[in-house]
C-alpha positions as CSV (number, residue, x, y, z in Angstrom):
1,M,0.0,0.0,0.0
2,I,1.3,3.5,-0.9
3,R,0.4,6.3,1.6
4,I,1.3,10.0,1.8
5,A,3.9,10.7,4.5
6,N,5.1,14.2,3.7
7,A,4.0,17.2,1.6
8,Q,6.4,20.1,1.0
9,L,5.9,23.9,1.1
10,W,8.6,26.4,0.1
11,V,9.2,28.9,2.8
12,H,11.3,32.1,2.9
13,D,12.4,31.7,6.5
14,Q,12.3,28.3,8.2
15,N,12.4,29.8,11.7
16,E,9.5,32.1,11.0
17,A,7.6,29.3,9.3
18,L,8.2,27.0,12.3
19,G,6.8,29.7,14.7
20,F,3.7,30.2,12.6
21,Y,2.9,26.5,12.1
22,T,3.6,25.5,15.8
23,Q,2.5,28.6,17.7
24,K,-0.4,29.9,15.6
25,L,-1.7,26.7,14.0
26,G,-0.9,24.4,16.9
27,M,1.1,21.9,14.9
28,E,3.9,19.7,16.3
29,V,7.5,19.5,15.2
30,R,8.0,16.1,13.5
31,A,11.7,16.6,12.6
32,D,14.2,19.4,12.8
33,V,17.6,18.2,11.6
34,T,20.5,20.1,10.2
35,L,23.0,18.2,8.0
36,P,26.4,19.9,7.9
37,E,27.6,17.3,5.3
38,L,25.0,18.7,2.9
39,G,25.9,22.4,3.3
40,N,23.8,22.8,6.5
41,F,20.6,21.6,4.8
42,R,17.8,21.7,7.3
43,W,15.0,19.0,7.2
44,L,12.1,20.7,9.1
45,T,8.7,19.1,9.3
46,V,5.6,19.8,11.2
47,G,2.2,18.1,11.5
48,P,-1.2,18.2,13.1
49,A,-1.4,16.9,16.7
50,G,-3.1,13.5,16.7
51,Q,-2.1,12.8,13.1
52,P,1.4,11.5,13.5
53,D,1.7,9.8,10.1
54,V,1.5,13.0,8.1
55,A,4.0,15.9,8.0
56,I,4.5,19.1,6.1
57,A,8.2,19.8,5.1
58,L,8.9,23.5,5.5
59,M,11.6,23.7,2.8
60,A,13.9,26.6,2.4
61,V,14.3,27.7,-1.2
62,P,17.8,26.4,-2.1
63,G,20.5,28.2,-4.1
64,P,23.2,26.7,-6.4
65,P,23.9,23.9,-7.1
66,V,20.3,22.7,-6.4
67,M,18.7,25.7,-8.0
68,D,20.2,28.5,-10.0
69,D,19.6,32.0,-8.7
70,E,16.9,32.8,-11.4
71,T,14.9,29.7,-10.6
72,A,15.2,30.3,-6.9
73,E,13.8,33.8,-7.3
74,Q,11.0,32.5,-9.4
75,V,10.1,30.0,-6.7
76,R,10.2,32.8,-4.0
77,T,8.0,35.0,-6.2
78,L,5.4,32.3,-6.9
79,T,5.4,31.3,-3.2
80,A,4.8,34.9,-2.1
81,K,1.9,35.1,-4.5
82,G,0.3,31.9,-3.1
83,F,0.9,29.9,-6.2
84,A,3.6,27.4,-5.2
85,G,1.3,25.0,-3.4
86,T,-1.8,24.8,-1.2
87,V,-2.4,22.9,2.0
88,F,-6.0,21.8,2.8
89,L,-6.8,21.4,6.4
90,T,-10.1,20.0,7.7
91,T,-12.0,20.5,10.9
92,D,-15.3,19.6,12.4
93,D,-16.2,23.3,12.9
94,C,-14.8,25.7,10.5
95,R,-16.3,28.8,12.1
96,A,-15.0,27.9,15.6
97,A,-11.5,27.1,14.1
98,Y,-11.6,30.4,12.2
99,E,-12.3,32.3,15.5
100,E,-9.6,30.4,17.4
101,L,-6.9,30.9,14.7
102,K,-7.9,34.5,14.2
103,G,-7.4,35.0,18.0
104,R,-3.9,33.6,17.7
105,G,-3.0,36.2,15.0
106,V,-3.7,34.3,11.8
107,E,-4.8,36.7,9.1
108,F,-7.5,35.2,6.9
109,V,-8.0,36.3,3.3
110,E,-11.4,34.6,3.1
111,Q,-13.9,34.2,6.0
112,P,-15.9,31.0,6.4
113,E,-18.4,30.6,3.6
114,E,-20.9,28.0,2.7
115,R,-19.8,26.1,-0.4
116,P,-21.3,23.0,-2.2
117,Y,-18.7,20.8,-0.5
118,G,-19.0,22.4,3.0
119,I,-17.8,25.5,4.8
120,D,-14.5,26.9,3.7
121,A,-12.1,29.7,4.7
122,S,-8.5,30.6,3.7
123,F,-5.4,32.2,5.0
124,R,-1.7,32.4,4.1
125,D,1.5,31.6,6.0
126,P,4.3,34.2,6.4
127,S,5.8,33.0,3.1
128,G,2.6,33.5,1.2
129,N,1.6,29.8,0.9
130,H,-2.2,29.4,0.5
131,I,-3.9,27.4,3.2
132,R,-7.6,26.4,3.0
133,L,-9.6,25.4,6.2
134,T,-12.6,23.3,5.4
135,E,-15.5,21.7,7.2
136,P,-16.5,19.0,4.7
137,R,-20.2,18.4,4.2
138,E,-21.3,14.9,4.7
139,L,-22.4,13.4,1.4
């Protein structure tokens, strides 16, 4: 059986992203390892409490030799615009989660709204990544 273990988001600053995902969203650190032999590459992952088999890798945009400067700048620009990836979070009560996260300082770009598939809201992380918060409707 194949299962999803990690998804990746590009982030401009791993420490800032770590603070946002743990302090504001309440996620847990899954891994935080720096590898000097790979030029101090940092493998940083977080995940929702109570869901230990899924993690989001908060990946710094690399420079050469992994990415040339032009490509790295394109990735940074797309990330800042919210077009480098989206994370979809689910909850049993979107409106309550919205109020809780808003109280922690999360700035939403869309308030909870009824949609054909449920109730949906959205916000961005400090790097610009788009995050959707949904309360799926039972089908």
